[in-house]
C-alpha positions as CSV (number, residue, x, y, z in Angstrom):
1,M,0.1,0.0,0.0
2,S,2.9,2.4,0.9
3,R,4.6,1.6,-2.5
4,Q,1.4,2.4,-4.3
5,K,1.0,5.8,-2.6
6,S,4.7,6.7,-3.3
7,Y,4.2,5.7,-6.9
8,K,1.0,8.0,-7.2
9,R,3.1,10.8,-5.5
10,R,5.8,10.3,-8.0
11,S,3.4,10.0,-11.0
12,R,1.6,13.3,-9.8
13,F,4.9,15.1,-9.4
14,C,6.1,13.9,-12.8
15,K,2.7,15.2,-14.4
16,I,3.1,18.6,-12.6
17,S,6.7,19.1,-13.6
18,A,5.9,18.1,-17.2
19,A,3.0,20.5,-17.4
20,F,5.2,23.3,-15.8
21,L,8.0,22.5,-18.5
22,L,5.4,22.6,-21.3
23,V,4.3,26.2,-19.9
24,L,7.8,27.3,-19.9
25,V,8.4,26.0,-23.5
26,A,5.4,27.6,-24.7
27,A,6.1,31.1,-23.1
28,A,9.7,30.9,-24.4
29,G,8.3,30.1,-27.8
30,Y,5.6,33.0,-27.6
31,L,8.4,35.5,-26.5
32,T,10.7,34.3,-29.2
33,F,8.0,34.5,-31.9
34,Q,6.9,37.9,-30.8
35,Y,10.6,39.1,-30.8
36,Q,11.1,37.7,-34.3
37,E,8.0,39.3,-35.5
38,G,9.2,42.5,-34.3
39,V,12.5,42.1,-35.9
40,S,10.9,41.1,-39.1
41,M,9.3,44.6,-39.2
42,A,12.8,46.1,-39.6
43,D,14.7,47.3,-42.5
44,P,17.8,45.1,-42.6
45,E,20.0,47.8,-43.9
46,E,19.2,49.9,-40.7
47,Q,19.6,47.4,-38.1
48,H,23.3,47.9,-37.4
49,K,23.6,51.8,-37.6
50,E,25.4,53.0,-34.6
51,Y,26.6,56.4,-33.4
52,E,29.5,57.4,-31.1
53,F,28.3,58.0,-27.5
54,N,30.6,58.2,-24.6
55,G,28.0,58.1,-22.0
56,E,28.8,58.5,-18.3
57,K,27.1,55.8,-16.0
58,N,25.0,56.4,-13.1
59,L,25.0,53.7,-10.7
60,D,21.6,54.4,-9.2
61,K,19.4,55.7,-12.0
62,I,19.0,55.0,-15.8
63,N,19.4,58.2,-17.9
64,V,18.6,58.2,-21.4
65,L,18.9,61.0,-24.0
66,L,15.9,60.9,-26.2
67,M,16.0,62.4,-29.7
68,G,13.4,62.8,-32.4
69,V,14.6,63.7,-35.9
70,D,13.1,64.4,-39.2
71,E,15.5,62.3,-41.3
72,R,14.9,62.7,-45.1
73,P,17.2,60.9,-47.6
74,D,17.3,63.9,-50.0
75,E,18.5,66.4,-47.2
76,G,21.4,64.7,-45.6
77,R,22.2,65.4,-42.0
78,S,19.2,66.7,-39.9
79,R,18.8,68.7,-36.7
80,T,16.8,67.2,-33.6
81,D,13.1,68.0,-33.6
82,S,12.9,67.0,-30.0
83,I,15.2,66.7,-27.2
84,M,14.5,65.0,-23.9
85,V,16.4,63.5,-21.1
86,A,14.4,60.5,-19.4
87,Q,15.4,59.0,-16.1
88,Y,14.1,56.0,-14.4
89,D,14.9,55.1,-10.8
90,P,14.5,51.3,-10.4
91,K,14.7,51.4,-6.5
92,E,12.1,54.1,-6.2
93,G,10.1,53.1,-9.2
94,T,9.9,56.8,-10.5
95,A,10.2,58.2,-13.9
96,K,11.0,61.8,-15.0
97,V,11.4,63.5,-18.4
98,I,13.2,66.7,-19.1
99,S,12.3,68.6,-22.2
100,V,14.9,70.8,-23.7
101,M,13.7,73.5,-26.0
102,R,15.4,73.0,-29.4
103,D,15.9,76.9,-29.7
104,I,18.1,77.4,-26.8
105,Y,21.1,79.6,-28.0
106,T,24.4,78.1,-26.6
107,E,27.9,77.2,-27.4
108,I,28.3,73.8,-29.2
109,P,31.7,72.3,-27.9
110,G,34.4,72.7,-30.7
111,Y,32.1,75.2,-32.5
112,K,30.6,78.6,-32.2
113,N,27.3,79.5,-30.7
114,Y,24.2,78.0,-32.4
115,K,20.7,76.7,-31.4
116,I,21.1,73.7,-29.2
117,N,19.6,71.2,-31.7
118,T,22.4,72.1,-34.2
119,A,24.6,70.0,-31.9
120,F,23.3,66.8,-33.4
121,Y,23.6,68.1,-36.9
122,L,27.3,69.0,-36.3
123,G,28.3,65.8,-34.2
124,G,25.4,63.4,-33.7
125,P,24.3,62.1,-30.2
126,E,27.8,62.5,-28.8
127,L,28.1,66.1,-29.4
128,L,24.6,66.9,-28.2
129,R,25.4,64.8,-24.9
130,E,28.6,67.0,-24.5
131,T,26.5,70.2,-24.9
132,L,23.9,69.1,-22.4
133,K,26.8,68.1,-19.9
134,Q,28.5,71.4,-20.5
135,D,25.3,73.5,-20.1
136,F,23.6,71.6,-17.3
137,D,26.1,69.0,-15.7
138,L,24.0,66.1,-16.9
139,D,25.5,62.5,-16.8
140,I,23.8,60.5,-19.6
141,E,24.9,56.8,-20.2
142,Y,22.5,55.9,-23.0
143,Y,20.8,57.5,-26.1
144,A,17.7,56.7,-28.2
145,L,17.1,58.1,-31.5
146,I,14.0,57.8,-33.6
147,D,12.8,59.3,-36.8
148,F,9.2,60.2,-37.7
149,T,8.6,56.9,-39.7
150,G,9.9,54.9,-36.8
151,F,7.8,56.7,-34.4
152,E,4.7,55.9,-36.5
153,K,5.6,52.3,-36.8
154,M,6.4,51.7,-33.2
155,V,3.0,53.5,-32.1
156,D,1.0,51.3,-34.5
157,A,3.0,48.2,-33.3
158,L,2.2,48.9,-29.5
159,A,-1.4,50.1,-30.1
160,P,-3.0,49.0,-33.3
161,D,-6.3,50.7,-32.2
162,G,-4.5,53.9,-31.5
163,I,-3.6,56.0,-28.4
164,Q,-6.3,57.9,-26.7
165,I,-5.6,61.7,-26.7
166,D,-7.9,64.6,-25.8
167,V,-7.1,66.9,-28.8
168,E,-7.8,70.4,-27.5
169,K,-8.2,72.3,-30.9
170,K,-8.2,71.9,-34.6
171,M,-4.8,71.1,-35.9
172,S,-3.5,70.8,-39.5
173,A,-0.9,73.3,-40.2
174,N,2.5,71.6,-41.3
175,I,1.7,68.2,-39.5
176,G,0.6,66.1,-42.5
177,V,-2.8,65.2,-40.9
178,S,-6.0,67.2,-40.0
179,L,-7.2,66.8,-36.3
180,E,-10.4,67.6,-34.9
181,P,-11.0,68.6,-31.2
182,G,-12.2,65.9,-28.6
183,L,-11.1,62.7,-26.9
184,Q,-10.1,60.0,-29.6
185,R,-7.9,57.4,-30.7
186,L,-4.8,58.5,-32.8
187,N,-2.6,56.1,-34.8
188,G,1.1,56.7,-35.3
189,K,0.8,59.2,-38.0
190,E,-1.9,61.2,-36.2
191,L,-0.1,61.0,-33.0
192,L,3.2,62.4,-34.5
193,G,1.2,65.3,-36.0
194,Y,-0.4,66.0,-32.6
195,A,2.9,66.0,-30.9
196,R,4.5,68.4,-33.6
197,F,1.9,71.0,-33.9
198,R,3.1,74.4,-33.2
199,K,1.1,76.9,-35.0
200,D,-0.8,78.5,-32.1
201,A,0.1,81.1,-29.4
202,E,2.1,78.5,-27.5
203,A,4.4,77.8,-30.5
204,D,7.2,75.4,-29.5
205,F,6.3,75.5,-25.7
206,G,2.9,74.0,-26.8
207,R,4.6,71.4,-28.8
208,V,6.6,70.4,-26.0
209,R,3.8,70.1,-23.6
210,R,2.0,67.9,-26.1
211,Q,5.0,65.8,-26.5
212,Q,5.4,65.3,-22.7
213,Q,1.4,64.3,-23.0
214,V,2.2,61.9,-25.7
215,I,5.0,60.3,-23.7
216,N,2.9,59.8,-20.8
217,A,0.1,58.3,-22.8
218,L,2.5,55.9,-24.3
219,K,3.8,55.0,-21.0
220,S,0.3,54.1,-19.7
221,E,-0.3,52.0,-22.9
222,L,2.9,50.2,-22.6
223,L,2.2,49.2,-19.1
224,S,-1.1,47.9,-19.8
225,V,-1.7,44.3,-20.0
226,N,-1.8,44.4,-23.7
227,G,1.3,46.6,-23.9
228,V,3.2,44.2,-21.6
229,A,2.4,41.3,-23.9
230,K,3.9,43.1,-26.7
231,L,7.2,44.0,-25.2
232,P,9.2,41.3,-27.0
233,K,7.8,42.4,-30.4
234,L,8.4,46.1,-29.6
235,I,12.0,45.3,-28.5
236,G,12.5,43.3,-31.8
237,A,11.1,46.2,-33.9
238,A,13.4,48.7,-32.0
239,Q,16.3,47.0,-33.5
240,S,15.6,48.9,-36.8
241,Y,13.3,51.9,-35.8
242,I,15.3,53.1,-32.9
243,H,19.0,53.6,-32.9
244,T,20.4,53.3,-29.3
245,N,23.7,52.0,-27.6
246,L,21.3,49.8,-25.3
247,Q,21.9,46.3,-26.0
248,T,18.9,43.9,-26.4
249,G,19.6,42.3,-23.1
250,E,19.8,45.7,-21.4
251,L,16.3,46.6,-23.0
252,F,14.8,43.5,-21.5
253,N,16.0,44.2,-18.1
254,I,15.0,47.9,-18.0
255,M,11.5,46.8,-19.4
256,Q,11.3,44.0,-16.8
257,S,12.2,46.3,-14.0
258,V,9.7,49.0,-15.2
259,T,6.9,46.4,-15.4
260,L,7.7,44.9,-12.1
261,H,8.0,48.6,-10.5
262,P,5.8,50.6,-12.7
263,P,6.0,54.4,-12.0
264,E,2.7,55.8,-10.8
265,T,3.3,59.2,-12.6
266,L,5.6,60.5,-15.1
267,E,7.2,63.7,-13.8
268,T,8.0,66.3,-16.3
269,L,10.1,69.5,-16.5
270,T,10.5,71.9,-19.4
271,I,13.7,73.9,-20.0
272,P,14.0,76.8,-19.9
273,I,11.9,77.4,-16.8
274,E,9.5,80.5,-16.2
275,N,11.6,83.9,-15.9
276,S,14.8,82.5,-17.1
277,F,15.0,83.4,-20.7
278,S,14.3,86.0,-23.2
279,N,13.8,86.0,-27.1
280,E,16.7,87.3,-29.1
281,R,17.6,87.5,-32.6
282,Y,21.2,86.3,-33.5
283,E,23.1,86.8,-37.0
284,G,23.1,83.8,-38.9
285,V,20.8,81.8,-36.5
286,G,17.6,83.9,-36.2
287,L,15.3,84.1,-33.3
288,A,16.4,82.0,-30.3
289,L,16.1,81.6,-26.6
290,N,18.8,83.4,-24.4
291,I,18.6,81.5,-21.2
292,D,20.0,81.8,-17.7
293,F,22.0,78.6,-17.6
294,V,22.6,78.8,-13.8
295,K,18.8,79.0,-13.0
296,N,18.0,76.2,-15.3
297,K,20.8,74.0,-14.2
298,E,19.6,74.4,-10.6
299,A,16.0,73.6,-11.7
300,I,17.2,70.3,-13.4
301,H,19.1,69.0,-10.4
302,S,16.4,69.9,-8.0
303,F,13.7,68.2,-10.3
304,L,16.0,65.0,-10.4
305,K,16.3,65.1,-6.7
306,G,12.6,65.3,-6.1
307,D,12.4,68.9,-5.3
308,Q,10.1,70.4,-8.4
309,S,9.5,73.9,-7.3
310,K,9.6,75.2,-10.9
311,E,6.6,74.9,-13.3
312,P,7.0,74.7,-17.0
313,V,6.3,78.1,-18.7
314,Q,3.9,78.6,-21.6
315,F,5.2,81.2,-23.9
316,S,5.2,82.1,-27.6
317,L,8.4,81.8,-29.6
318,E,8.0,82.5,-33.3
319,S,10.9,80.2,-34.5
320,E,11.9,80.2,-38.0
321,E,12.1,76.5,-38.1
322,A,9.1,74.2,-39.1
């Protein structure tokens, strides 16, 4: 009788082990399939494009320089359309984004003074990193660069039914789409147009505000049940659509940490802060932002330490760039 019970226990254990093994194999197969499906979306010629980036490691937090560019084959090198520094603290589970206005007038290391977005044009992500280090003493280890087409593709892969956005007004000028006001779901092309719109009284400051809104909406979608299930596919697609010095394993580790310790909110800061800049016209540059670098550097480091006493400013700047 004892032998029969022992046999039944072993048999039950073997069945449970086999079932668990099957689940693991199925899960691994699903993850591999999703990842390869994402990779298959990529343009093979773009998969290995890399830029120089001598990032400085932060042992406690993950800092990433996010750049959006309008790369067109017939126009050669391009300037950054958006510049952000994202920080994720895995211990505290907090996420912060600093938006740096592209029209800030500054010295580009090794060159003369230009708008800050010219740094990418002159020397890629590394020169932009050096400029941000010089101006604001920011240590940034990683970079991620995406063009307009890549943004559209990644959004559509994450949310085939679109991202929910409350469009505050009619928008159509210079964005490639026509948007009506109201709460609605925007596909990748429409969401890009919404984030780029600037033909109103807020100008570039309004665009930065909408970009922060879009980043927050994408974060919420990514951390949803459907979004988490698509992470392997998104990481696979990122091999082409996002140029970064983050390795695939590092991306998986970061996304795993974010899903296990999701940030409740996405804190944002816009540079320059209120009462720290003026609009000036410079020869060969046009209208640009002359900012108080000391004030803005202090605001950035207070923000990253958790003392956000400065609010983003809404102000009109009629830039000469689209």
